[in-house]
C-alpha positions in Angstrom: 43.9 -18.1 14.3 41.8 -19.3 17.2 40.9 -23.0 17.0 37.3 -22.2 17.8 36.9 -20.6 14.4 37.8 -23.9 12.8 35.4 -25.7 15.1 32.5 -23.3 14.2 33.3 -23.6 10.5 33.4 -27.5 10.8 30.0 -27.5 12.5 28.4 -25.3 9.8 29.9 -27.5 7.1 28.6 -30.7 8.7 25.1 -29.3 9.0 25.2 -28.1 5.4 26.2 -31.5 4.2 23.5 -33.2 6.2 20.9 -30.8 4.9 22.0 -31.5 1.3 21.9 -35.2 1.8 18.5 -35.0 3.5 17.1 -32.9 0.7 18.4 -35.1 -2.2 17.8 -38.6 -0.7 14.8 -38.3 1.6 11.3 -38.5 0.0 9.2 -35.4 0.3 5.5 -35.8 0.8 3.2 -33.0 -0.4 1.4 -31.3 2.5 -1.8 -29.3 2.3 -1.4 -26.0 4.0 -4.1 -23.5 4.8 -3.1 -20.0 3.9 -5.2 -17.3 5.4 -5.6 -13.9 3.8 -3.3 -11.1 4.8 -4.3 -8.4 7.3 -4.7 -5.9 4.5 -7.5 -8.0 3.0 -9.4 -8.0 6.2 -8.9 -4.3 6.7 -9.9 -3.2 3.2 -13.1 -4.4 1.6 -11.9 -3.2 -1.9 -8.5 -4.9 -1.8 -9.4 -7.6 -4.4 -11.0 -5.1 -6.8 -8.0 -2.7 -6.4 -5.6 -5.5 -7.4 -7.8 -6.5 -10.3 -8.1 -2.9 -11.7 -4.4 -2.2 -11.3 -3.6 -5.5 -13.0 -5.7 -4.2 -16.0 -3.7 -0.9 -16.1 -6.1 1.3 -14.1 -5.0 3.5 -11.2 -6.9 3.2 -7.9 -6.8 5.8 -5.1 -8.5 5.9 -1.7 -9.9 8.8 0.3 -11.6 8.6 3.6 -13.7 11.8 3.2 -14.7 13.9 0.2 -16.0 17.4 -0.4 -17.3 18.4 -3.8 -15.4 21.6 -3.8 -12.3 19.5 -4.4 -13.6 18.3 -7.8 -11.3 20.5 -9.9 -8.3 18.7 -8.3 -9.7 15.2 -9.2 -8.2 13.4 -12.1 -10.1 10.2 -11.8 -13.0 9.4 -14.2 -14.9 7.1 -11.8 -15.8 7.9 -8.1 -17.2 5.2 -5.8 -18.5 7.3 -2.9 -19.8 6.0 0.4 -22.7 8.4 1.3 -21.5 8.7 4.9 -18.0 9.8 3.9 -19.2 12.7 1.8 -20.8 16.1 2.5 -24.0 16.5 0.5 -24.9 20.0 1.5 -23.7 21.3 -1.9 -24.4 18.2 -3.9 -25.5 20.1 -7.0 -21.8 21.1 -7.5 -21.0 17.6 -8.8 -23.5 17.8 -11.7 -21.1 19.8 -14.0 -18.4 17.2 -13.3 -20.7 14.4 -14.3 -21.9 16.3 -17.4 -18.3 16.5 -18.6 -18.0 12.7 -18.7 -17.5 11.7 -15.0 -19.1 8.6 -13.5 -20.3 8.9 -9.9 -21.4 5.8 -8.0 -23.2 6.8 -4.8 -23.2 3.9 -2.3 -26.0 4.5 0.2 -25.1 3.6 3.8 -28.1 1.9 5.3 -27.2 3.2 8.8 -27.3 6.9 7.9 -29.3 8.6 5.2 -28.5 12.3 4.6 -31.4 14.7 4.1 -29.5 16.7 1.6 -28.7 13.5 -0.4 -32.3 12.4 -0.4 -33.3 15.8 -1.7 -30.6 15.7 -4.3 -31.7 12.3 -5.6 -35.4 13.2 -5.5 -34.7 15.9 -8.1 -33.6 13.1 -10.4 -36.7 11.0 -9.7 -35.2 8.6 -7.2 -36.6 7.9 -3.8 -34.8 5.8 -1.1 -36.7 3.5 1.1 -36.0 0.9 3.8 -36.4 -2.7 2.7 -36.8 -6.1 4.5 -35.6 -9.5 3.3 -36.1 -13.1 4.2 -34.1 -16.3 3.9 -36.0 -17.3 0.8 -34.7 -14.2 -1.0 -31.1 -15.5 -0.3 -31.9 -18.9 -1.9 -33.4 -17.4 -5.0 -30.7 -14.7 -5.3 -27.9 -17.0 -6.6 -27.9 -15.7 -10.2 -28.2 -12.0 -9.2 -25.4 -9.7 -7.9 -25.2 -9.3 -4.2 -26.9 -6.1 -3.3 -27.6 -4.3 -0.1 -30.8 -6.0 1.2 -31.8 -3.2 3.6 -32.3 -0.5 1.0 -34.4 -0.4 -2.2 -35.1 2.4 -4.6 -38.3 3.8 -6.2 -37.9 5.6 -9.5 -40.0 8.0 -11.4 -41.0 6.5 -14.8 -40.9 9.9 -16.4 -37.1 9.9 -16.1 -34.8 7.9 -18.3 -33.5 5.6 -15.5 -31.9 2.1 -16.0 -32.6 -0.2 -13.0 -31.5 -3.5 -11.7 -33.7 -5.7 -9.5 -32.9 -8.8 -7.4 -35.0 -12.0 -7.1 -37.6 -10.3 -4.9 -38.3 -7.7 -7.6 -37.1 -4.7 -5.6 -34.9 -2.1 -7.4 -31.4 -2.3 -5.9 -29.5 -0.2 -8.4 -30.4 2.8 -10.6 -28.5 4.6 -13.3 -29.3 7.7 -15.3 -27.3 9.7 -17.9 -26.3 13.2 -16.9 -24.8 15.0 -19.9 -21.8 12.9 -21.0 -21.5 11.0 -17.7 -23.6 8.7 -15.6 -25.0 8.9 -12.1 -25.3 5.5 -10.3 -27.2 4.9 -7.0 -27.1 1.7 -5.0 -26.8 0.5 -1.4 -23.6 -0.9 0.1 -21.7 -2.3 -2.9 -21.3 -5.9 -1.5 -20.8 -7.1 -5.1 -17.5 -5.2 -5.1 -16.2 -6.6 -1.8 -13.3 -9.1 -1.5 -15.4 -12.2 -0.7 -17.9 -11.5 -3.5 -15.8 -10.8 -6.6 -15.2 -14.5 -7.1 -18.8 -14.9 -8.3 -19.2 -14.1 -12.0 -22.3 -11.9 -11.7 -20.6 -9.8 -9.1 -17.4 -9.4 -11.1 -19.3 -8.5 -14.2 -21.3 -5.7 -12.5 -18.2 -4.4 -10.7 -16.2 -4.2 -14.0 -19.1 -2.6 -15.8 -19.3 0.2 -13.2 -15.5 0.8 -12.8 -13.0 -0.9 -15.1 -14.9 -0.4 -18.3 -15.4 3.3 -17.7 -11.9 4.2 -16.2 -9.1 5.4 -18.5 -5.7 4.2 -17.3 -4.1 6.8 -15.1 -7.5 8.6 -14.8 -8.8 5.6 -13.0 -11.0 5.1 -9.9 -11.3 7.1 -6.7 -12.8 5.1 -3.8 -14.2 7.2 -1.0 -14.5 4.9 2.0 -16.3 5.1 5.3 -15.1 3.5 8.5 -17.1 0.4 7.9 -15.1 -0.2 4.6 -11.6 -0.3 6.1 -9.6 -0.5 9.3 -8.0 2.9 9.9 -5.5 1.9 12.7 -2.8 -0.2 11.1 -0.2 -1.8 13.2 3.4 -0.4 13.1 4.6 -3.8 11.9 1.7 -4.4 9.5 3.9 -4.5 6.4 6.5 -6.7 8.0 3.9 -9.2 9.4 2.0 -9.7 6.1 1.6 -13.3 4.9 4.9 -14.8 3.8 7.2 -12.5 5.9 6.6 -13.8 9.4 8.8 -17.0 9.2 11.8 -15.2 7.6 11.6 -12.5 10.3 11.6 -15.1 13.1 14.6 -17.1 11.6 16.6 -13.9 11.1 16.0 -12.8 14.6 17.1 -16.1 16.1 20.3 -16.1 13.9 21.0 -12.5 14.9 20.6 -13.3 18.7 22.8 -16.3 18.4 25.6 -14.4 16.6 25.4 -11.7 19.2 25.7 -14.1 22.1 28.6 -15.9 20.4 30.6 -12.7 20.1 29.7 -11.2 23.5 28.9 -13.8 26.2 31.9 -16.0 27.2 29.8 -19.0 28.0 29.0 -19.3 24.3 32.7 -19.1 23.4 34.3 -16.1 21.9 35.4 -16.5 18.3 37.5 -13.4 18.2 39.6 -12.6 21.3 41.4 -9.3 21.5 44.9 -9.7 22.9 45.0 -7.8 26.1 48.2 -6.3 27.5 48.5 -6.8 31.2 50.0 -3.9 33.1 53.3 -4.3 35.0 53.0 -4.5 38.8 53.2 -1.1 40.5 56.3 -2.1 42.4 58.2 -2.8 39.2 57.0 0.5 37.7 58.3 2.5 40.6 61.6 0.6 40.5 62.0 1.4 36.8 61.1 5.0 37.5 63.8 5.3 40.2 66.5 3.6 38.1 65.8 6.2 35.4 66.1 9.1 37.8 69.3 7.6 39.3 70.9 7.1 35.9 70.4 10.8 35.2 71.5 11.9 38.7 68.1 13.2 39.6 67.0 10.8 42.3 68.1 13.0 45.2 66.3 16.0 43.7 63.2 13.9 43.2 63.2 12.6 46.8 63.9 16.2 48.2 60.9 17.5 46.3 58.8 14.6 47.5 59.8 15.3 51.1 59.3 19.0 50.9 55.7 18.6 49.5 54.8 16.2 52.3 56.2 18.5 54.9 53.8 21.2 53.7 50.9 18.8 53.8 52.0 17.7 57.3 52.1 21.2 58.6 48.6 21.9 57.3 47.1 18.7 58.7 49.1 18.9 62.0 49.9 15.2 61.9 51.9 12.8 59.8 49.4 10.8 57.8 51.9 8.7 55.8 55.3 7.3 56.7 57.0 9.0 53.8 60.4 9.5 55.6 60.8 5.8 56.0 60.0 5.3 52.3 62.5 7.9 51.2 65.2 6.6 53.4 64.6 3.1 52.0 65.0 4.4 48.4 68.2 6.2 49.4 69.7 3.1 51.0 68.9 0.9 48.0 70.1 3.2 45.2 72.4 5.7 46.8 73.7 4.0 49.9 72.9 7.1 52.1 71.9 7.1 55.7 68.7 8.5 57.3 68.0 12.1 57.1 
């Protein structure tokens, strides 16, 4: 076995022993490390709520657009729908689904308000209006869920509508029963977003609207718009999530080193294939002629060789090789004949 294999094994053993000694005898000081959220958290506003609901046994599914003619194929009990990701032209088609026990949460996008949606909500006694806010509202809003401050609702008192207000007294969320289900209207659901669920008032409202109404596998469908998620995910997104980057780098370095060790001579080849060197061409010819002489075929071989070269010579009109001298030399050495 090549001695370099022993050298490599000895080096690995020495480093392993040094690592064990350092780990067992050197004092380790605790170090505070800042761990940033994974890329998936930044790209999906509902990531924390999804993990929470799944941890409680509820299924969560995403869709980036929704049409109400797909309702027969929907198994979820709760739909959280961004108004910009849905088509509201035939919004009345969703009423039977709600009456049969469905829960629809319409999240109004404050950038785009659909005319069909406004007409649909007006039939239930709800009017959407733009709202303004001040810094004082933020200071007094600590005990209230975080609502969309740019939209507020006006409700008709003749309807049985439950409302939630913020510190400024504006209605930010409205709910009304429709058959066996409930229709909920609010602005952007900031209280459901990742950085808001840590607050108790936001978590309580989010759970009341989703987890308490979902039924296991018939869980929650979240219809997101482009402002709720990042659609273009990197090819290596799953690999580069938090906790995987360091092992990937170490594995790549080890793989490159092992490849160089086996291929590039400057690193020292561990395994060397025994190569057979070819015999010199002169020795090969000599062995060939001895074989022919032994079987009394040398003269025949030389005659054929001469005849073929005469044909070539006649075609080319000149003698390109000194084959006669070569043939005579072979005859003198092995047969003791004279020149032709």
